[in-house]
C-alpha positions in Angstrom: 161.4 185.7 127.2 158.1 187.6 127.3 157.4 190.3 129.9 154.9 187.9 131.6 157.4 185.1 131.7 160.1 187.4 133.2 157.6 188.6 135.8 156.7 185.0 136.8 160.4 184.0 137.1 161.1 187.1 139.2 158.3 186.4 141.5 159.4 182.8 141.9 162.9 183.9 142.7 161.7 186.4 145.3 159.4 183.9 147.0 162.0 181.2 147.1 164.5 183.6 148.7 162.1 184.9 151.3 161.0 181.4 152.3 164.6 180.3 152.6 165.5 183.4 154.7 162.5 182.6 157.0 163.9 179.1 157.5 161.1 177.3 155.7 163.3 174.4 154.5 161.0 171.5 155.5 157.4 170.8 156.3 158.3 171.0 160.0 159.7 174.5 159.6 156.9 175.8 157.2 155.9 179.4 157.6 152.9 181.6 156.8 153.1 184.3 154.1 153.2 186.8 157.0 156.2 185.1 158.6 158.0 185.1 155.3 157.2 188.8 154.8 155.7 188.3 151.4 154.2 191.2 149.5 150.6 191.1 148.2 151.7 190.4 144.7 154.0 187.6 145.9 151.1 186.1 147.9 149.0 186.2 144.8 151.6 184.1 142.9 151.8 181.5 145.6 148.7 179.6 144.4 150.2 179.3 141.0 153.7 178.3 142.2 153.0 176.0 145.1 152.4 172.4 144.8 153.1 171.7 141.1 154.9 168.5 140.2 158.2 170.3 139.6 157.7 173.2 142.1 160.1 173.6 145.0 157.4 175.5 146.9 155.0 173.3 148.9 151.9 174.1 151.0 150.8 172.4 154.2 147.2 171.6 155.0 147.1 174.5 157.5 148.2 177.1 154.9 151.9 177.3 155.6 154.6 177.1 153.0 158.1 175.5 152.7 160.8 174.6 150.2 161.2 171.0 149.1 164.2 169.3 147.5 
């Protein structure tokens, strides 16, 4: 795996864990990046990781995030 690929997987893992720890397991319980205590680099990755067809990270219309599936 390339260095960039490793970095992306690491960020994905960190974001998933922080959202789970914050209780963001459904749209009803979605949290802001501040609530999930995401770092600036993790926040930057959200736009790439949230909302894809196979992504577990989803974004609400009001800018909160949660885990699906």
